[in-house]
C-alpha positions in Angstrom: 6.0 -22.7 -46.9 8.3 -24.8 -49.0 9.5 -28.4 -47.6 13.2 -27.1 -48.9 15.9 -25.6 -46.8 15.8 -22.5 -48.7 13.0 -19.9 -48.1 11.5 -17.0 -50.1 12.0 -13.7 -48.7 8.0 -13.7 -48.6 8.2 -16.9 -46.9 10.4 -15.1 -44.1 8.3 -12.0 -43.9 5.2 -14.0 -43.2 6.7 -16.2 -40.6 8.2 -13.1 -38.8 4.6 -11.1 -39.2 3.0 -14.4 -37.4 5.5 -14.1 -34.5 5.1 -10.4 -33.9 1.4 -10.9 -33.8 1.9 -14.1 -31.3 4.1 -12.3 -29.5 1.8 -9.4 -28.0 2.9 -6.9 -25.7 1.3 -8.6 -22.7 2.9 -11.8 -23.8 6.2 -10.6 -24.6 6.3 -9.1 -21.1 5.4 -12.2 -19.3 7.8 -14.2 -21.6 10.7 -11.7 -21.8 13.3 -12.5 -18.6 15.4 -9.0 -19.4 12.3 -7.2 -20.1 10.2 -5.6 -16.7 6.5 -6.5 -16.9 4.0 -3.4 -17.1 2.1 -3.8 -14.1 4.0 -5.4 -10.9 2.2 -6.7 -8.0 2.9 -5.8 -4.9 1.6 -6.4 -1.3 1.0 -4.8 2.4 3.6 -6.3 4.4 0.9 -7.6 7.5 -1.1 -9.0 4.4 1.7 -11.9 3.7 1.7 -12.5 7.3 4.8 -10.2 8.1 3.5 -6.9 9.7 6.4 -4.7 10.3 8.9 -7.8 9.8 11.7 -7.4 7.2 11.0 -11.2 6.4 8.0 -10.0 4.0 10.8 -9.7 1.6 11.8 -13.5 1.6 8.2 -14.2 1.8 7.3 -12.2 -1.2 10.2 -13.5 -3.7 8.8 -16.9 -2.5 5.4 -16.2 -3.6 6.4 -14.5 -6.5 5.4 -10.7 -5.9 7.4 -7.8 -7.5 7.4 -5.3 -4.3 6.4 -5.1 -0.6 4.7 -2.2 1.0 6.3 -1.9 4.0 4.7 -0.7 7.1 5.6 2.4 9.1 4.3 2.2 12.8 4.5 4.0 16.1 8.2 4.6 17.3 10.1 2.9 19.2 9.5 -0.9 18.0 12.6 -3.1 16.7 11.0 -2.0 12.9 10.9 1.4 13.3 11.7 2.9 10.1 12.6 6.8 12.0 15.9 4.8 12.6 18.6 5.0 9.7 20.0 1.4 10.5 16.2 0.0 10.2 16.2 1.7 7.3 19.1 0.4 5.5 18.2 -2.8 7.1 15.0 -3.0 5.4 16.6 -1.6 1.9 19.4 -4.5 2.0 17.1 -6.9 2.5 14.7 -5.8 -0.8 18.1 -5.7 -2.5 19.0 -9.2 -1.5 15.9 -10.8 -2.4 15.2 -8.9 -5.4 12.1 -7.5 -4.0 11.3 -3.6 -4.6 10.0 -1.7 -1.7 6.7 -0.3 -3.7 5.7 2.1 -0.7 5.2 2.5 2.8 2.0 1.6 4.8 0.7 3.4 7.9 -1.8 0.8 9.0 -0.9 2.2 12.9 -3.7 5.0 11.6 -6.3 1.9 12.2 -6.3 2.4 15.8 -5.3 5.6 15.8 -7.8 8.1 14.9 -6.1 11.0 12.7 -8.9 13.3 13.3 -8.8 13.3 17.0 -5.2 11.8 18.1 -2.5 14.5 17.8 0.0 11.7 17.6 -1.2 10.4 14.6 -0.5 13.7 12.6 2.9 14.0 14.2 3.4 10.3 12.8 2.3 11.1 9.3 4.5 14.1 9.3 7.5 11.8 10.1 6.5 9.2 8.0 6.7 11.7 5.1 10.7 12.5 6.3 11.1 8.5 5.8 9.5 8.5 2.2 12.2 11.0 1.5 15.0 9.2 3.2 13.9 5.9 1.1 12.8 7.6 -1.6 9.5 6.7 -1.8 6.7 8.4 -3.1 4.0 6.4 -1.9 2.4 6.0 1.8 -1.2 4.1 2.2 -3.1 5.9 4.9 -5.4 3.0 6.6 -8.2 4.7 8.2 -10.0 1.7 8.9 -11.9 0.2 12.2 -11.3 3.4 15.0 -9.0 5.2 12.5 -12.0 5.9 10.4 -13.8 7.8 13.2 -14.2 11.6 11.8 -15.9 13.8 14.0 -17.0 16.1 11.1 -16.4 17.0 7.6 -13.9 19.5 9.0 -11.3 17.2 10.8 -11.3 15.5 7.4 -10.8 18.6 5.5 -8.0 19.8 8.5 -6.2 16.2 7.7 -5.8 16.9 3.8 -5.1 20.9 4.3 -2.0 19.2 6.2 -1.1 16.4 3.6 -1.2 18.9 0.8 
């Protein structure tokens, strides 16, 4: 480029092209404050030490997450999302902290086998109702520990038939 204060159209186009190449889509997403990144990072509330605790949104904000996967547990607890007032508290905490509720998570199924405990199927049905009320489209059905004990392939098919 010329050392003078005036630039040719060719010099300006070359500089603009170089800037465009430098600011690839990934880099633009990372640098642009007003653009939403292509990928967002969320974590289960239990993964950040706040299982079933509304404080998860504060922690998520502090560690730089975009969202929280909120626990949907058994009935009756203080964080029971079946209760409208609890859902509103969670939604307000998410809004206040600028953190999305990315999905719900049924970690309770880790200890309540879906295939053999009738209340597990009832809780999944209740969770689907809560998902609709919270405008959520995703739920993690966790089947680890005792929760993974399916007696047979028939039990798995029964569970999938219920969900579909």
